N, C-alpha and C positions, 0 to 999 in steps of 0.2 A: 504493500500500500504506500510505501514511501513516507511513513510517518516520521515526525521529528523524534530523534532519540532524546532521552532524558539526560540532562547533565547531572552533576552531583547534587544530591539533596544536601541542605545544610546539616542534616542529621546523619550524613553518610559516614561520619567518623565512628558511629556506634556499631556499624556492621561487624567489625572484627570481634567485639565483645559478644554480640549475639551469636555469631557462628561458633565461637569458642565454647559458649555455654551449651549450645545444642549438640556439639560434638562430644563434650565430656560428660554431659548429664548433670544430675544433682538437682536440688531444689532451686527454683527461680528466686532470685533476690529482688528486693524492691527496686534497686537501681536498674536491673535488667528489664523488669516489667516496664519501668518508666522509659527506658531506651526504645523498646519495641513500640510503645505508645507514641513516642515522639516521632519515630520514623513514619508511623501511620498518619499522624496528624500532618506532618510535613508533606507527605504525598497527597493527602486530601486537599490541602491548601492549593497545591499546584493543579490538582485534578479539577477544581472548580472553574478553571480557565479553559478546560478542554470540553468542547461541545458534545463529544460522544459520552464522556462521563456524565455530564448534566442530563443528557437524554436517557442514559441507562438508569439513573436514579429517578428521573421523572416518570419513566414507564413503570417502575416498581411501585410508584405512588398511585398512578392512574389506573393501572391494570385491575387491581381489586375493585375499584369503583366501577370500571367498565363491566366486570363480571356480575356486579350486583344490579345492573340496569335491566330493563325489560327486554331490550334488544341488544344482546351481547355482540352480535355481528356488527351492527351499526356503531356501537360504542368502540369496538376494536378499530374500525375504519377511521373513526375520529382521532384516535391516538397513533395512527400509522402502522397498525399491526394486522392489516388485511381486513376482510369483511366476512370471513368464514370462521365460526367458532371452532377452536381446536377440539379434536376428538381424543387426543392423548397428550401426555406431558411432552412427548417428543415433538408433536406438532406445535405446541405452545412455545417450546424452545426455539424451533425454527422461525416462528413468527417474531419472537423477541430479537433473535440475532439478525434476522433480515432487516428489521426496522433500524437497528443500530448500524448495520453495514451501509444502508442508504444514507444515513447521516455522515458516515465516514467518507463516502464518495462525494457528497455534496459540499462538505467543508474540508476537502482534502488538504489544503494548505495549512489549516489550523489543527489538524489531528496530530496527536502525540501517542507514544506507546501507552500512556495512561488510559487512553480511550480503549485500546484492546484489553488492557488489564481490567478496566471497569466492565466491559462487555462480558468477559469470562466470569468475573466475580458475580455480576448480577445474574447471569444465567445459572450459575451454580447455586446461588442462594435461593433463587426462585424455584428451581427444580426440586431442591430439597424440601422447601416449604410446601409446595403443591403435592408432592408425592406423599408427604406425611399425612395428608388429609384424604387420600384416595383409597377406595376399597381395594382389597388384595386381589380380587378376581374380577375379570371382565369389566373394567371401568368404562363408563360411557362419556359422551360429550357433556352431559349434564353433571356428571361427577367432577369433571375437570373444571367446569364453570363454578360449581359450588365450592370446590377446594380453593379456587382463586379468590372467590368472593369473601370467604371467611378471613382472608388476610387484611380486611378493612379494620378489624378490631384492634384496639391499641396494643393489646398483648401480642397478637399474632404479627402485626406490622412491626412492632418493636423488635421481635425476634428476627424477622426478615431483614430489617435494617442493620441489626447487629451482625448477622452473618455476612451481609454485603460488606460492611466495614472491615470485619475480620478477614474476609477473603482478599480485600484490597491490600491490607497490610501484609498478609502472607505472600501474595503475589509480587508486591513491590520489593520485599526483601529478597525473594528468589531472583527477581529481575536484576538487582544490583549485584547479588552474589555471582550469578551466571556471567555477568560482564566483568567481574573482578577476580575470576578464578586464578589468574596468573599472580595476583597479589596475596591470595588467601591460602594457596596450597604450596607446601614445601616443608623441608625438614625442620625449619625453625619458625614455621608460621602457624596460623590458627588451625588449619587442617593439614595434617602431615601427609595425607594421601587421598586418592580418590575414594578409598574405603571410608575415610572419615567423612567425606562429603555425602556418601550414601547414608551414613548415620545421621548427618544433618538433615538430609531430605526426609528421612523417616520421622525424625523428632519434630520437624516443623509443620507436619500435617495435623 
């Protein structure tokens, strides 16, 4: 897509400590929790300038309201997610991703990698929330709509927003670690080997 790459976050200096903790294990300390929180806050401050991030969050807010309307298809069309109610969680995810990809194409010059991160984080949070409310066997289009509609409640939407924010933080940390492997891996560095990075990847999920 030719997105703008992200430069260093002001909190970039915290990454070595975060990686070191996840590799070695142990109980998280208050300073470490604060470092992870600051990385997430820093990323969100930047993300608010990315139109794809804004759209990803906006759709998470509007989608439950659309599902609670009398005409779900028309309400979906109004928010740019097509006019046919999804019959499965997969179809819902396709509609969500397609809406954000259209924004990426429309605002190509202003898109950053945070937009992709937000799209993935939003889709993951939405899928988890909707699947939790679906029947185990043979779900219908009505089941999908009902499961989305209940996300309007303060408790359910709060959980959805929390998962979205947590997913953003996790993916941003992975983004910077992946781009700084040459600085983080080595005999005298935070991760001594690729095996340590495997431990990091498992611990950060």
